[in-house]
C-alpha positions in Angstrom: -15.0 -13.5 -78.3 -14.4 -10.0 -78.9 -16.0 -7.5 -76.3 -18.7 -5.5 -77.3 -18.2 -1.8 -76.7 -19.8 1.6 -76.7 -18.6 4.6 -76.1 -20.4 6.4 -73.1 -18.2 9.6 -72.3 -15.8 11.8 -73.3 -13.7 14.3 -71.6 -11.5 17.0 -72.2 -11.3 19.5 -69.1 -10.5 18.7 -65.8 -13.7 20.9 -64.7 -15.5 17.7 -67.0 -13.7 15.4 -65.3 -15.1 16.1 -62.1 -18.7 16.7 -62.6 -18.3 12.6 -64.3 -16.5 11.5 -61.0 -19.4 13.0 -59.2 -22.2 11.7 -61.7 -22.9 7.7 -62.7 -20.7 7.2 -65.7 -17.5 6.4 -63.1 -19.8 4.2 -60.4 -19.2 1.3 -62.7 -15.6 -0.7 -62.3 -13.1 0.3 -64.4 -9.7 -0.2 -65.7 -7.9 2.1 -67.7 -5.7 1.9 -70.5 -2.3 4.6 -70.3 0.7 4.8 -73.0 2.7 6.7 -74.4 1.6 8.5 -77.9 1.5 6.1 -80.8 1.7 2.6 -78.1 -0.9 1.3 -80.2 -4.0 2.3 -77.8 -6.8 3.1 -80.6 -5.3 -0.3 -82.5 -6.0 -2.0 -79.1 -9.3 -1.4 -78.4 -10.2 -1.4 -82.1 -9.1 -5.2 -81.8 -10.7 -6.3 -78.8 -14.0 -4.8 -79.8 -13.8 -6.7 -82.8 -14.2 -3.3 -84.8 -11.8 -0.7 -87.3 -13.1 2.4 -86.9 -14.6 2.2 -82.9 -11.7 4.4 -81.6 -9.8 6.9 -84.4 -6.4 5.3 -85.2 -3.6 8.8 -86.5 -0.4 8.5 -88.1 0.4 12.1 -86.1 1.1 10.9 -82.3 -1.2 12.7 -79.2 -4.3 12.6 -81.6 -6.1 11.6 -78.6 -6.7 14.3 -76.1 -9.7 13.5 -74.2 -10.4 10.7 -71.7 -12.8 8.2 -73.5 -14.7 6.0 -71.6 -16.2 2.5 -73.3 -18.8 -0.1 -71.5 -17.9 -3.3 -72.2 -20.6 -5.8 -72.5 -21.9 -8.2 -71.6 -19.4 -8.2 -69.3 -20.7 -5.0 -67.1 -17.4 -2.9 -66.9 -15.3 0.3 -68.2 -13.0 0.7 -70.1 -11.6 4.3 -70.0 -8.6 5.2 -72.7 -6.6 8.1 -70.9 -4.8 10.4 -73.9 -1.1 9.5 -75.0 2.0 11.4 -73.0 5.7 11.9 -73.6 4.6 13.4 -77.2 7.0 16.2 -77.4 5.6 17.9 -80.6 2.7 19.5 -78.7 2.8 22.6 -76.5 4.2 22.4 -73.6 0.6 23.8 -72.3 -1.4 21.2 -73.4 0.8 18.4 -72.2 0.9 19.8 -68.9 -3.0 20.0 -69.1 -3.0 16.5 -70.5 -0.9 15.6 -67.3 -3.1 16.8 -65.1 -6.5 15.5 -66.3 -4.9 12.0 -66.4 -3.2 12.6 -62.7 -6.5 13.4 -61.5 -8.5 10.4 -63.1 -6.1 7.9 -61.6 -6.1 9.9 -57.7 -10.0 10.5 -57.5 -11.6 7.8 -59.5 -13.8 5.9 -57.5 -13.7 2.3 -58.7 -10.9 2.6 -60.7 -10.0 -1.1 -60.0 -6.4 -1.4 -62.7 -4.9 0.1 -64.8 -3.2 -1.4 -68.6 0.2 0.1 -68.9 0.8 -0.2 -72.9 4.7 0.0 -73.4 6.1 -0.6 -77.2 7.5 -3.8 -77.2 10.2 -2.4 -79.8 11.8 0.1 -77.8 13.8 0.0 -74.8 12.3 1.4 -71.7 11.6 5.0 -72.0 11.7 7.0 -68.7 8.3 8.7 -69.5 7.0 4.9 -68.9 8.9 4.4 -66.2 7.9 7.7 -64.1 3.9 6.0 -65.2 4.9 2.9 -63.6 5.9 4.2 -60.6 3.2 6.6 -60.3 1.1 3.9 -60.9 3.4 1.7 -58.0 3.4 4.3 -55.0 -1.0 5.2 -55.8 -1.1 1.3 -55.2 -3.0 1.2 -58.2 -3.1 -2.6 -59.9 -1.2 -2.8 -62.7 -1.1 -4.8 -66.2 1.6 -4.3 -68.1 1.0 -5.0 -71.8 3.9 -5.1 -74.4 2.2 -3.9 -77.7 3.0 -4.1 -81.1 5.4 -7.1 -80.4 4.6 -8.9 -83.7 7.2 -6.4 -85.1 9.8 -8.3 -82.3 12.0 -11.7 -82.8 10.9 -14.3 -79.7 14.2 -13.6 -78.1 13.5 -9.7 -78.5 10.2 -9.8 -76.6 11.7 -12.3 -74.3 14.4 -9.6 -73.4 11.9 -7.1 -73.6 9.4 -9.0 -70.8 12.7 -9.5 -68.5 13.7 -5.6 -68.7 10.2 -4.5 -67.6 9.6 -7.5 -65.2 12.7 -5.8 -63.3 11.4 -2.5 -63.6 8.3 -2.8 -62.5 8.5 -5.8 -60.2 5.8 -7.1 -61.7 4.4 -10.9 -63.6 6.0 -10.5 -67.3 4.2 -8.2 -69.6 2.1 -9.6 -71.6 2.6 -9.9 -75.1 0.2 -8.3 -77.7 -0.7 -7.2 -81.5 -3.6 -5.8 -83.3 -2.3 -6.6 -85.8 -1.7 -10.7 -86.0 -4.4 -11.2 -82.7 -1.3 -12.6 -80.2 -2.4 -12.2 -77.0 -5.9 -11.0 -77.6 -8.2 -13.4 -75.7 -5.3 -13.3 -72.5 -5.8 -9.5 -72.5 -9.5 -9.8 -72.6 -9.3 -12.1 -69.6 -6.8 -10.1 -67.4 -8.9 -7.1 -67.9 -12.2 -8.7 -66.9 -10.9 -10.4 -64.1 -9.4 -7.3 -62.9 -12.2 -5.1 -63.4 -14.3 -7.9 -62.0 -12.3 -9.7 -59.5 -13.4 -12.1 -60.8 
């Protein structure tokens, strides 16, 4: 069953973030979505919502420059879409700004229950994904690894990638997801809801 998502807030700067953290938006239990640019976060959000254009999808990686907060109904929690990281064609200053914004949110958000770390099923583990996984582990934030674009990989390649990330993150096997075929969508909705609400 699709989530009903409503965009509540869009945050571009640390000043905006600090104001939001003191307001009502972040008092709702929430799960963040993190991942490299072009990993498919917008596609995932749109598929979970059963809508095509809720989150903007671009052929240009690094397009999401803001923290976008979506209310999930009727479950009553929030999904927080973080800017994609690791896209070299943005300026160093801009990438540093995104990094500071992401880190401040992850460290200071009062009702952050978990982070879904989105990983591209097609490619070998990348250093910046491993760094994000290590940061989240050190921060003692519950971590939900998700292998996106799984429809583009053969079954044996999916299994291999799951084993790789199990060893790196010391987690259960990553969930498999495809925004094209819907593979894993219901399992992902259930996992996000359970992490957010503890149900």
